[in-house]
C-alpha positions as protocol buffer text, in pm:
chain_id: "A"
residue {
  index: 1
  type: MET
  ca { x: 1325 y: 520 z: 239 }
}
residue {
  index: 2
  type: PRO
  ca { x: 1625 y: 678 z: 268 }
}
residue {
  index: 3
  type: GLU
  ca { x: 1751 y: 853 z: 625 }
}
residue {
  index: 4
  type: LEU
  ca { x: 1995 y: 1104 z: 710 }
}
residue {
  index: 5
  type: PRO
  ca { x: 2295 y: 947 z: 626 }
}
residue {
  index: 6
  type: GLU
  ca { x: 2165 y: 866 z: 247 }
}
residue {
  index: 7
  type: VAL
  ca { x: 2027 y: 1147 z: 191 }
}
residue {
  index: 8
  type: GLU
  ca { x: 2354 y: 1356 z: 337 }
}
residue {
  index: 9
  type: VAL
  ca { x: 2572 y: 1144 z: 111 }
}
residue {
  index: 10
  type: VAL
  ca { x: 2362 y: 1265 z: -204 }
}
residue {
  index: 11
  type: ARG
  ca { x: 2405 y: 1641 z: -78 }
}
residue {
  index: 12
  type: ALA
  ca { x: 2763 y: 1630 z: -60 }
}
residue {
  index: 13
  type: GLY
  ca { x: 2790 y: 1452 z: -391 }
}
residue {
  index: 14
  type: LEU
  ca { x: 2555 y: 1749 z: -502 }
}
residue {
  index: 15
  type: ALA
  ca { x: 2726 y: 2061 z: -367 }
}
residue {
  index: 16
  type: PRO
  ca { x: 3049 y: 2032 z: -571 }
}
residue {
  index: 17
  type: ALA
  ca { x: 2862 y: 2024 z: -900 }
}
residue {
  index: 18
  type: MET
  ca { x: 2587 y: 2265 z: -823 }
}
residue {
  index: 19
  type: THR
  ca { x: 2691 y: 2573 z: -592 }
}
residue {
  index: 20
  type: GLY
  ca { x: 2760 y: 2815 z: -873 }
}
residue {
  index: 21
  type: ALA
  ca { x: 2607 y: 2671 z: -1136 }
}
residue {
  index: 22
  type: ARG
  ca { x: 2363 y: 2782 z: -1433 }
}
residue {
  index: 23
  type: ILE
  ca { x: 2065 y: 2602 z: -1479 }
}
residue {
  index: 24
  type: VAL
  ca { x: 2022 y: 2575 z: -1895 }
}
residue {
  index: 25
  type: SER
  ca { x: 1726 y: 2411 z: -1921 }
}
residue {
  index: 26
  type: VAL
  ca { x: 1494 y: 2164 z: -1741 }
}
residue {
  index: 27
  type: ALA
  ca { x: 1278 y: 1826 z: -1895 }
}
residue {
  index: 28
  type: VAL
  ca { x: 1009 y: 1654 z: -1664 }
}
residue {
  index: 29
  type: HIS
  ca { x: 937 y: 1333 z: -1824 }
}
residue {
  index: 30
  type: ASP
  ca { x: 657 y: 1239 z: -1502 }
}
residue {
  index: 31
  type: GLU
  ca { x: 462 y: 1515 z: -1378 }
}
residue {
  index: 32
  type: ARG
  ca { x: 456 y: 1272 z: -1016 }
}
residue {
  index: 33
  type: ALA
  ca { x: 756 y: 1356 z: -978 }
}
residue {
  index: 34
  type: LEU
  ca { x: 630 y: 1678 z: -895 }
}
residue {
  index: 35
  type: THR
  ca { x: 362 y: 1624 z: -653 }
}
residue {
  index: 36
  type: ARG
  ca { x: 461 y: 1909 z: -466 }
}
residue {
  index: 37
  type: HIS
  ca { x: 497 y: 2172 z: -690 }
}
residue {
  index: 38
  type: PRO
  ca { x: 97 y: 2192 z: -771 }
}
residue {
  index: 39
  type: ALA
  ca { x: 170 y: 2456 z: -1040 }
}
residue {
  index: 40
  type: GLY
  ca { x: 276 y: 2222 z: -1265 }
}
residue {
  index: 41
  type: ALA
  ca { x: 567 y: 2102 z: -1557 }
}
residue {
  index: 42
  type: ALA
  ca { x: 605 y: 2432 z: -1703 }
}
residue {
  index: 43
  type: ASP
  ca { x: 590 y: 2679 z: -1388 }
}
residue {
  index: 44
  type: PHE
  ca { x: 873 y: 2426 z: -1268 }
}
residue {
  index: 45
  type: ALA
  ca { x: 1065 y: 2460 z: -1535 }
}
residue {
  index: 46
  type: ALA
  ca { x: 1040 y: 2873 z: -1624 }
}
residue {
  index: 47
  type: ARG
  ca { x: 1125 y: 2906 z: -1249 }
}
residue {
  index: 48
  type: LEU
  ca { x: 1444 y: 2705 z: -1286 }
}
residue {
  index: 49
  type: GLU
  ca { x: 1546 y: 2813 z: -1651 }
}
residue {
  index: 50
  type: GLY
  ca { x: 1847 y: 3074 z: -1621 }
}
residue {
  index: 51
  type: ALA
  ca { x: 1878 y: 3054 z: -1234 }
}
residue {
  index: 52
  type: GLU
  ca { x: 2184 y: 2994 z: -1068 }
}
residue {
  index: 53
  type: VAL
  ca { x: 2219 y: 2758 z: -732 }
}
residue {
  index: 54
  type: SER
  ca { x: 2378 y: 2877 z: -469 }
}
residue {
  index: 55
  type: THR
  ca { x: 2471 y: 2575 z: -275 }
}
residue {
  index: 56
  type: VAL
  ca { x: 2298 y: 2230 z: -167 }
}
residue {
  index: 57
  type: ALA
  ca { x: 2157 y: 2219 z: 174 }
}
residue {
  index: 58
  type: ARG
  ca { x: 1983 y: 1965 z: 404 }
}
residue {
  index: 59
  type: ARG
  ca { x: 1761 y: 1911 z: 687 }
}
residue {
  index: 60
  type: GLY
  ca { x: 1658 y: 1562 z: 789 }
}
residue {
  index: 61
  type: LYS
  ca { x: 1558 y: 1365 z: 468 }
}
residue {
  index: 62
  type: PHE
  ca { x: 1482 y: 1725 z: 279 }
}
residue {
  index: 63
  type: LEU
  ca { x: 1759 y: 1834 z: 2 }
}
residue {
  index: 64
  type: TRP
  ca { x: 1718 y: 2211 z: -140 }
}
residue {
  index: 65
  type: MET
  ca { x: 1901 y: 2403 z: -368 }
}
residue {
  index: 66
  type: PRO
  ca { x: 1808 y: 2810 z: -295 }
}
residue {
  index: 67
  type: LEU
  ca { x: 1835 y: 3006 z: -632 }
}
residue {
  index: 68
  type: ALA
  ca { x: 2014 y: 3310 z: -667 }
}
residue {
  index: 69
  type: SER
  ca { x: 1877 y: 3455 z: -1022 }
}
residue {
  index: 70
  type: GLY
  ca { x: 1554 y: 3428 z: -1206 }
}
residue {
  index: 71
  type: GLU
  ca { x: 1223 y: 3358 z: -1230 }
}
residue {
  index: 72
  type: GLY
  ca { x: 1270 y: 3140 z: -915 }
}
residue {
  index: 73
  type: ALA
  ca { x: 1487 y: 3385 z: -679 }
}
residue {
  index: 74
  type: ARG
  ca { x: 1407 y: 3386 z: -276 }
}
residue {
  index: 75
  type: SER
  ca { x: 1302 y: 3052 z: -352 }
}
residue {
  index: 76
  type: ALA
  ca { x: 1450 y: 2708 z: -387 }
}
residue {
  index: 77
  type: VAL
  ca { x: 1447 y: 2332 z: -567 }
}
residue {
  index: 78
  type: VAL
  ca { x: 1311 y: 2137 z: -304 }
}
residue {
  index: 79
  type: GLY
  ca { x: 1379 y: 1761 z: -339 }
}
residue {
  index: 80
  type: HIS
  ca { x: 1245 y: 1453 z: -99 }
}
residue {
  index: 81
  type: LEU
  ca { x: 1360 y: 1107 z: -205 }
}
residue {
  index: 82
  type: GLY
  ca { x: 1043 y: 967 z: -70 }
}
residue {
  index: 83
  type: MET
  ca { x: 1063 y: 552 z: -76 }
}
residue {
  index: 84
  type: SER
  ca { x: 1321 y: 483 z: -380 }
}
residue {
  index: 85
  type: GLY
  ca { x: 1417 y: 862 z: -530 }
}
residue {
  index: 86
  type: GLN
  ca { x: 1767 y: 933 z: -645 }
}
residue {
  index: 87
  type: LEU
  ca { x: 1932 y: 1249 z: -766 }
}
residue {
  index: 88
  type: LEU
  ca { x: 2173 y: 1126 z: -987 }
}
residue {
  index: 89
  type: LEU
  ca { x: 2527 y: 1321 z: -1187 }
}
residue {
  index: 90
  type: ARG
  ca { x: 2513 y: 1213 z: -1535 }
}
residue {
  index: 91
  type: ARG
  ca { x: 2704 y: 1297 z: -1895 }
}
residue {
  index: 92
  type: PRO
  ca { x: 2510 y: 1595 z: -2055 }
}
residue {
  index: 93
  type: ASP
  ca { x: 2439 y: 1343 z: -2337 }
}
residue {
  index: 94
  type: ALA
  ca { x: 2418 y: 1065 z: -2139 }
}
residue {
  index: 95
  type: ALA
  ca { x: 2122 y: 791 z: -2219 }
}
residue {
  index: 96
  type: ALA
  ca { x: 1824 y: 809 z: -1964 }
}
residue {
  index: 97
  type: ASP
  ca { x: 1851 y: 639 z: -1689 }
}
residue {
  index: 98
  type: ARG
  ca { x: 1576 y: 321 z: -1586 }
}
residue {
  index: 99
  type: HIS
  ca { x: 1267 y: 494 z: -1416 }
}
residue {
  index: 100
  type: GLU
  ca { x: 1398 y: 895 z: -1502 }
}
residue {
  index: 101
  type: ARG
  ca { x: 1167 y: 1155 z: -1407 }
}
residue {
  index: 102
  type: VAL
  ca { x: 1307 y: 1477 z: -1404 }
}
residue {
  index: 103
  type: ARG
  ca { x: 1659 y: 1590 z: -1599 }
}
residue {
  index: 104
  type: ILE
  ca { x: 1804 y: 1901 z: -1531 }
}
residue {
  index: 105
  type: HIS
  ca { x: 2107 y: 2064 z: -1735 }
}
residue {
  index: 106
  type: ILE
  ca { x: 2329 y: 2269 z: -1560 }
}
residue {
  index: 107
  type: GLU
  ca { x: 2624 y: 2465 z: -1643 }
}
residue {
  index: 108
  type: HIS
  ca { x: 2918 y: 2488 z: -1371 }
}
residue {
  index: 109
  type: PRO
  ca { x: 3238 y: 2722 z: -1446 }
}
residue {
  index: 110
  type: ARG
  ca { x: 3487 y: 2496 z: -1337 }
}
residue {
  index: 111
  type: HIS
  ca { x: 3300 y: 2130 z: -1423 }
}
residue {
  index: 112
  type: GLY
  ca { x: 3133 y: 2244 z: -1742 }
}
residue {
  index: 113
  type: GLU
  ca { x: 2815 y: 2110 z: -1875 }
}
residue {
  index: 114
  type: LEU
  ca { x: 2612 y: 1858 z: -1661 }
}
residue {
  index: 115
  type: ALA
  ca { x: 2285 y: 1640 z: -1636 }
}
residue {
  index: 116
  type: VAL
  ca { x: 2108 y: 1641 z: -1302 }
}
residue {
  index: 117
  type: VAL
  ca { x: 1873 y: 1324 z: -1316 }
}
residue {
  index: 118
  type: PHE
  ca { x: 1564 y: 1254 z: -1097 }
}
residue {
  index: 119
  type: ALA
  ca { x: 1493 y: 851 z: -1114 }
}
residue {
  index: 120
  type: ASP
  ca { x: 1205 y: 750 z: -880 }
}
residue {
  index: 121
  type: GLN
  ca { x: 1099 y: 389 z: -947 }
}
residue {
  index: 122
  type: ARG
  ca { x: 821 y: 404 z: -697 }
}
residue {
  index: 123
  type: THR
  ca { x: 729 y: 743 z: -767 }
}
residue {
  index: 124
  type: PHE
  ca { x: 703 y: 827 z: -382 }
}
residue {
  index: 125
  type: GLY
  ca { x: 965 y: 1072 z: -381 }
}
residue {
  index: 126
  type: SER
  ca { x: 938 y: 1420 z: -559 }
}
residue {
  index: 127
  type: LEU
  ca { x: 1085 y: 1786 z: -680 }
}
residue {
  index: 128
  type: ALA
  ca { x: 899 y: 2133 z: -600 }
}
residue {
  index: 129
  type: VAL
  ca { x: 1004 y: 2541 z: -666 }
}
residue {
  index: 130
  type: ASP
  ca { x: 916 y: 2665 z: -315 }
}
residue {
  index: 131
  type: ALA
  ca { x: 940 y: 2992 z: -146 }
}
residue {
  index: 132
  type: LEU
  ca { x: 1238 y: 3047 z: 154 }
}
residue {
  index: 133
  type: VAL
  ca { x: 1116 y: 3163 z: 445 }
}
residue {
  index: 134
  type: PRO
  ca { x: 1312 y: 3237 z: 799 }
}
residue {
  index: 135
  type: THR
  ca { x: 1429 y: 2976 z: 1029 }
}
residue {
  index: 136
  type: ASN
  ca { x: 1162 y: 3007 z: 1362 }
}
residue {
  index: 137
  type: ASP
  ca { x: 1528 y: 3019 z: 1573 }
}
residue {
  index: 138
  type: GLY
  ca { x: 1709 y: 3224 z: 1346 }
}
residue {
  index: 139
  type: ARG
  ca { x: 1945 y: 3012 z: 1296 }
}
residue {
  index: 140
  type: ALA
  ca { x: 2113 y: 2879 z: 944 }
}
residue {
  index: 141
  type: ALA
  ca { x: 1890 y: 2649 z: 792 }
}
residue {
  index: 142
  type: GLY
  ca { x: 2038 y: 2292 z: 784 }
}
residue {
  index: 143
  type: TRP
  ca { x: 2368 y: 2127 z: 675 }
}
residue {
  index: 144
  type: GLY
  ca { x: 2538 y: 2302 z: 371 }
}
residue {
  index: 145
  type: SER
  ca { x: 2385 y: 2655 z: 407 }
}
residue {
  index: 146
  type: GLU
  ca { x: 2503 y: 2949 z: 626 }
}
residue {
  index: 147
  type: ASP
  ca { x: 2124 y: 3131 z: 593 }
}
residue {
  index: 148
  type: PRO
  ca { x: 1852 y: 3147 z: 814 }
}
residue {
  index: 149
  type: LEU
  ca { x: 1603 y: 3075 z: 546 }
}
residue {
  index: 150
  type: ILE
  ca { x: 1408 y: 2737 z: 471 }
}
residue {
  index: 151
  type: PRO
  ca { x: 1213 y: 2573 z: 231 }
}
residue {
  index: 152
  type: SER
  ca { x: 819 y: 2667 z: 347 }
}
residue {
  index: 153
  type: GLN
  ca { x: 763 y: 2302 z: 293 }
}
residue {
  index: 154
  type: VAL
  ca { x: 1047 y: 2194 z: 499 }
}
residue {
  index: 155
  type: ALA
  ca { x: 991 y: 2432 z: 800 }
}
residue {
  index: 156
  type: HIS
  ca { x: 786 y: 2214 z: 996 }
}
residue {
  index: 157
  type: ILE
  ca { x: 1082 y: 1989 z: 996 }
}
residue {
  index: 158
  type: ALA
  ca { x: 1265 y: 1965 z: 1344 }
}
residue {
  index: 159
  type: ARG
  ca { x: 1588 y: 1966 z: 1312 }
}
residue {
  index: 160
  type: ASP
  ca { x: 1865 y: 1673 z: 1312 }
}
residue {
  index: 161
  type: PRO
  ca { x: 2113 y: 1549 z: 1590 }
}
residue {
  index: 162
  type: MET
  ca { x: 2382 y: 1637 z: 1361 }
}
residue {
  index: 163
  type: ASP
  ca { x: 2314 y: 1998 z: 1320 }
}
residue {
  index: 164
  type: ASP
  ca { x: 2525 y: 2224 z: 1529 }
}
residue {
  index: 165
  type: ALA
  ca { x: 2148 y: 2416 z: 1664 }
}
residue {
  index: 166
  type: PHE
  ca { x: 1996 y: 2094 z: 1749 }
}
residue {
  index: 167
  type: GLN
  ca { x: 1892 y: 2148 z: 2123 }
}
residue {
  index: 168
  type: ASP
  ca { x: 1935 y: 1834 z: 2349 }
}
residue {
  index: 169
  type: ARG
  ca { x: 1750 y: 2025 z: 2613 }
}
residue {
  index: 170
  type: LEU
  ca { x: 1458 y: 2113 z: 2401 }
}
residue {
  index: 171
  type: PHE
  ca { x: 1457 y: 1710 z: 2282 }
}
residue {
  index: 172
  type: ARG
  ca { x: 1484 y: 1584 z: 2641 }
}
residue {
  index: 173
  type: GLU
  ca { x: 1174 y: 1857 z: 2734 }
}
residue {
  index: 174
  type: ILE
  ca { x: 991 y: 1710 z: 2441 }
}
residue {
  index: 175
  type: LEU
  ca { x: 1019 y: 1337 z: 2598 }
}
residue {
  index: 176
  type: GLY
  ca { x: 917 y: 1406 z: 2917 }
}
residue {
  index: 177
  type: THR
  ca { x: 595 y: 1524 z: 2770 }
}
residue {
  index: 178
  type: ARG
  ca { x: 534 y: 1217 z: 2528 }
}
residue {
  index: 179
  type: SER
  ca { x: 377 y: 919 z: 2694 }
}
residue {
  index: 180
  type: SER
  ca { x: 424 y: 750 z: 2337 }
}
residue {
  index: 181
  type: ALA
  ca { x: 676 y: 469 z: 2300 }
}
residue {
  index: 182
  type: ILE
  ca { x: 1035 y: 592 z: 2233 }
}
residue {
  index: 183
  type: LYS
  ca { x: 1083 y: 463 z: 1898 }
}
residue {
  index: 184
  type: ARG
  ca { x: 754 y: 636 z: 1781 }
}
residue {
  index: 185
  type: VAL
  ca { x: 924 y: 930 z: 1913 }
}
residue {
  index: 186
  type: LEU
  ca { x: 1217 y: 899 z: 1736 }
}
residue {
  index: 187
  type: LEU
  ca { x: 1053 y: 889 z: 1437 }
}
residue {
  index: 188
  type: ASP
  ca { x: 812 y: 1165 z: 1463 }
}
residue {
  index: 189
  type: GLN
  ca { x: 1013 y: 1471 z: 1224 }
}
residue {
  index: 190
  type: ALA
  ca { x: 821 y: 1715 z: 1394 }
}
residue {
  index: 191
  type: VAL
  ca { x: 1030 y: 1640 z: 1705 }
}
residue {
  index: 192
  type: ILE
  ca { x: 1363 y: 1508 z: 1579 }
}
residue {
  index: 193
  type: SER
  ca { x: 1487 y: 1487 z: 1195 }
}
residue {
  index: 194
  type: GLY
  ca { x: 1669 y: 1264 z: 990 }
}
residue {
  index: 195
  type: VAL
  ca { x: 1594 y: 902 z: 1218 }
}
residue {
  index: 196
  type: GLY
  ca { x: 1383 y: 647 z: 1019 }
}
residue {
  index: 197
  type: ASN
  ca { x: 1347 y: 282 z: 1109 }
}
residue {
  index: 198
  type: ILE
  ca { x: 1692 y: 171 z: 1063 }
}
residue {
  index: 199
  type: TYR
  ca { x: 1864 y: 399 z: 1246 }
}
residue {
  index: 200
  type: ALA
  ca { x: 1578 y: 393 z: 1547 }
}
residue {
  index: 201
  type: ASP
  ca { x: 1635 y: 47 z: 1590 }
}
residue {
  index: 202
  type: GLU
  ca { x: 2013 y: 40 z: 1585 }
}
residue {
  index: 203
  type: SER
  ca { x: 2057 y: 346 z: 1816 }
}
residue {
  index: 204
  type: LEU
  ca { x: 1760 y: 196 z: 2088 }
}
residue {
  index: 205
  type: TRP
  ca { x: 1999 y: -116 z: 2082 }
}
residue {
  index: 206
  type: ALA
  ca { x: 2323 y: 66 z: 2135 }
}
residue {
  index: 207
  type: ALA
  ca { x: 2190 y: 262 z: 2418 }
}
residue {
  index: 208
  type: ARG
  ca { x: 2049 y: -57 z: 2551 }
}
residue {
  index: 209
  type: ILE
  ca { x: 1642 y: 104 z: 2565 }
}
residue {
  index: 210
  type: HIS
  ca { x: 1356 y: -155 z: 2478 }
}
residue {
  index: 211
  type: PRO
  ca { x: 1161 y: 46 z: 2185 }
}
residue {
  index: 212
  type: GLU
  ca { x: 874 y: 27 z: 2342 }
}
residue {
  index: 213
  type: THR
  ca { x: 983 y: 213 z: 2674 }
}
residue {
  index: 214
  type: PRO
  ca { x: 729 y: 510 z: 2729 }
}
residue {
  index: 215
  type: ALA
  ca { x: 916 y: 853 z: 2661 }
}
residue {
  index: 216
  type: SER
  ca { x: 813 y: 1001 z: 2955 }
}
residue {
  index: 217
  type: ALA
  ca { x: 934 y: 731 z: 3161 }
}
residue {
  index: 218
  type: LEU
  ca { x: 1350 y: 788 z: 3018 }
}
residue {
  index: 219
  type: SER
  ca { x: 1551 y: 947 z: 3308 }
}
residue {
  index: 220
  type: THR
  ca { x: 1767 y: 1213 z: 3181 }
}
residue {
  index: 221
  type: VAL
  ca { x: 2096 y: 1003 z: 3149 }
}
residue {
  index: 222
  type: ALA
  ca { x: 1881 y: 751 z: 2923 }
}
residue {
  index: 223
  type: VAL
  ca { x: 1790 y: 1048 z: 2723 }
}
residue {
  index: 224
  type: ASN
  ca { x: 2139 y: 1160 z: 2703 }
}
residue {
  index: 225
  type: ARG
  ca { x: 2282 y: 842 z: 2574 }
}
residue {
  index: 226
  type: LEU
  ca { x: 2015 y: 790 z: 2369 }
}
residue {
  index: 227
  type: LEU
  ca { x: 2109 y: 1127 z: 2163 }
}
residue {
  index: 228
  type: ALA
  ca { x: 2471 y: 1004 z: 2217 }
}
residue {
  index: 229
  type: GLU
  ca { x: 2401 y: 698 z: 2063 }
}
residue {
  index: 230
  type: VAL
  ca { x: 2169 y: 838 z: 1742 }
}
residue {
  index: 231
  type: ARG
  ca { x: 2503 y: 1065 z: 1688 }
}
residue {
  index: 232
  type: ALA
  ca { x: 2694 y: 750 z: 1706 }
}
residue {
  index: 233
  type: VAL
  ca { x: 2524 y: 515 z: 1472 }
}
residue {
  index: 234
  type: LEU
  ca { x: 2446 y: 825 z: 1222 }
}
residue {
  index: 235
  type: GLU
  ca { x: 2819 y: 951 z: 1201 }
}
residue {
  index: 236
  type: LYS
  ca { x: 2946 y: 591 z: 1166 }
}
residue {
  index: 237
  type: ALA
  ca { x: 2661 y: 543 z: 914 }
}
residue {
  index: 238
  type: LEU
  ca { x: 2750 y: 796 z: 672 }
}
residue {
  index: 239
  type: ALA
  ca { x: 3101 y: 729 z: 708 }
}
residue {
  index: 240
  type: GLU
  ca { x: 3027 y: 427 z: 525 }
}
residue {
  index: 241
  type: GLY
  ca { x: 2801 y: 577 z: 282 }
}
residue {
  index: 242
  type: GLY
  ca { x: 2501 y: 512 z: 425 }
}
residue {
  index: 243
  type: THR
  ca { x: 2265 y: 151 z: 421 }
}
residue {
  index: 244
  type: SER
  ca { x: 2199 y: 10 z: 96 }
}
residue {
  index: 245
  type: PHE
  ca { x: 2016 y: -306 z: 89 }
}
residue {
  index: 246
  type: ASP
  ca { x: 1934 y: -271 z: -323 }
}
residue {
  index: 247
  type: ALA
  ca { x: 2001 y: -81 z: -617 }
}
residue {
  index: 248
  type: GLN
  ca { x: 1735 y: 168 z: -503 }
}
residue {
  index: 249
  type: TYR
  ca { x: 2021 y: 380 z: -221 }
}
residue {
  index: 250
  type: VAL
  ca { x: 2289 y: 493 z: -445 }
}
residue {
  index: 251
  type: ASN
  ca { x: 2509 y: 841 z: -395 }
}
residue {
  index: 252
  type: VAL
  ca { x: 2529 y: 1080 z: -712 }
}
residue {
  index: 253
  type: ASN
  ca { x: 2735 y: 804 z: -910 }
}
residue {
  index: 254
  type: GLY
  ca { x: 2511 y: 504 z: -851 }
}
residue {
  index: 255
  type: GLN
  ca { x: 2717 y: 368 z: -601 }
}
residue {
  index: 256
  type: ALA
  ca { x: 2552 y: 199 z: -227 }
}
residue {
  index: 257
  type: GLY
  ca { x: 2671 y: 235 z: 34 }
}
residue {
  index: 258
  type: TYR
  ca { x: 2801 y: -55 z: 296 }
}
residue {
  index: 259
  type: PHE
  ca { x: 2685 y: 36 z: 642 }
}
residue {
  index: 260
  type: ALA
  ca { x: 2454 y: -258 z: 596 }
}
residue {
  index: 261
  type: HIS
  ca { x: 2722 y: -500 z: 695 }
}
residue {
  index: 262
  type: SER
  ca { x: 2751 y: -321 z: 1004 }
}
residue {
  index: 263
  type: LEU
  ca { x: 2368 y: -333 z: 1141 }
}
residue {
  index: 264
  type: ASN
  ca { x: 2363 y: -480 z: 1511 }
}
residue {
  index: 265
  type: ALA
  ca { x: 1967 y: -546 z: 1547 }
}
residue {
  index: 266
  type: TYR
  ca { x: 1826 y: -364 z: 1195 }
}
residue {
  index: 267
  type: GLY
  ca { x: 1755 y: -690 z: 972 }
}
residue {
  index: 268
  type: ARG
  ca { x: 1891 y: -968 z: 1234 }
}
residue {
  index: 269
  type: GLY
  ca { x: 1557 y: -1101 z: 1337 }
}
residue {
  index: 270
  type: ASP
  ca { x: 1641 y: -1462 z: 1504 }
}
residue {
  index: 271
  type: GLN
  ca { x: 1982 y: -1413 z: 1453 }
}
residue {
  index: 272
  type: PRO
  ca { x: 2233 y: -1376 z: 1746 }
}
residue {
  index: 273
  type: CYS
  ca { x: 2252 y: -1019 z: 1916 }
}
residue {
  index: 274
  type: PRO
  ca { x: 2622 y: -912 z: 1856 }
}
residue {
  index: 275
  type: ARG
  ca { x: 2663 y: -812 z: 2263 }
}
residue {
  index: 276
  type: CYS
  ca { x: 2479 y: -1076 z: 2457 }
}
residue {
  index: 277
  type: GLY
  ca { x: 2438 y: -1359 z: 2236 }
}
residue {
  index: 278
  type: GLY
  ca { x: 2075 y: -1399 z: 2268 }
}
residue {
  index: 279
  type: PRO
  ca { x: 1854 y: -1409 z: 1954 }
}
residue {
  index: 280
  type: ILE
  ca { x: 1703 y: -1045 z: 1842 }
}
residue {
  index: 281
  type: ARG
  ca { x: 1387 y: -1025 z: 1833 }
}
residue {
  index: 282
  type: ARG
  ca { x: 1149 y: -863 z: 1517 }
}
residue {
  index: 283
  type: GLU
  ca { x: 764 y: -769 z: 1601 }
}
residue {
  index: 284
  type: SER
  ca { x: 560 y: -574 z: 1389 }
}
residue {
  index: 285
  type: PHE
  ca { x: 559 y: -209 z: 1424 }
}
residue {
  index: 286
  type: MET
  ca { x: 354 y: 132 z: 1255 }
}
residue {
  index: 287
  type: ASN
  ca { x: 347 y: -45 z: 937 }
}
residue {
  index: 288
  type: ARG
  ca { x: 728 y: -198 z: 914 }
}
residue {
  index: 289
  type: SER
  ca { x: 904 y: -375 z: 1216 }
}
residue {
  index: 290
  type: SER
  ca { x: 1097 y: -322 z: 1500 }
}
residue {
  index: 291
  type: HIS
  ca { x: 1412 y: -531 z: 1578 }
}
residue {
  index: 292
  type: PHE
  ca { x: 1576 y: -558 z: 1943 }
}
residue {
  index: 293
  type: CYS
  ca { x: 1736 y: -772 z: 2167 }
}
residue {
  index: 294
  type: PRO
  ca { x: 1472 y: -908 z: 2441 }
}
residue {
  index: 295
  type: ARG
  ca { x: 1781 y: -976 z: 2718 }
}
residue {
  index: 296
  type: CYS
  ca { x: 1985 y: -626 z: 2642 }
}
residue {
  index: 297
  type: GLN
  ca { x: 1708 y: -412 z: 2588 }
}
residue {
  index: 298
  type: ARG
  ca { x: 1451 y: -535 z: 2879 }
}
residue {
  index: 299
  type: ARG
  ca { x: 1111 y: -292 z: 2907 }
}
residue {
  index: 300
  type: ARG
  ca { x: 1141 y: -153 z: 3255 }
}
């Protein structure tokens, strides 16, 4: 599943084309892409057509585009990429993409006419028009937004560690109350958002923390070191365009990221640890896998 760096790459790619653009028309080819919009395709299109997009914002793995006018004013288009969702910029007359589910035609005052395509092979991603509600801390809702308004479907998602409003102290306090494994807590989007399986493994490896260590057993120094490594890993992945293992994880122009070449633990089962040379271990974890170095990340 795309994590914070991959979704932020998409947000940054969409922002210049979408900010200030007017939505001309909407074509829904597959209503499975609207699972978060129960009112259906006709209502989805009616709320968008004629509206102007004010910005493109992100919190964790969610994207949204607030609507400044039209039937959907005081609401936003919310997108979640799921396992294989893609938001792609295309020429207005471009042929349909493989697995295309929704096409939104826009008109930008500087860039002219464009098509925004939502393609999704596995159909776990979704789009919706959702009401904007105040953030619970009164701060700007997320990256790309200056307003303290967030879609109701995203309001339960915690801030991510790249967010200026993320509170390190609150994160440390929450960890002190959790007996669950630290990796499980890192994947809890209600505690810290944007971190998925790949970047949890990479951050724990960098911080020399065993993934099964109880969160409450970590010292303040260890939590601070972990947060610093989470941010460092996310920043590096973002600079390299995210992690792409196949053609599903791409930016708005269909280009893959190359952070996969920088991975130290994830996906490297039985390969030598870049730090100590011992074999990286792969273990089952929550219907997926954990990768760590038993020598460097000892369970205490």
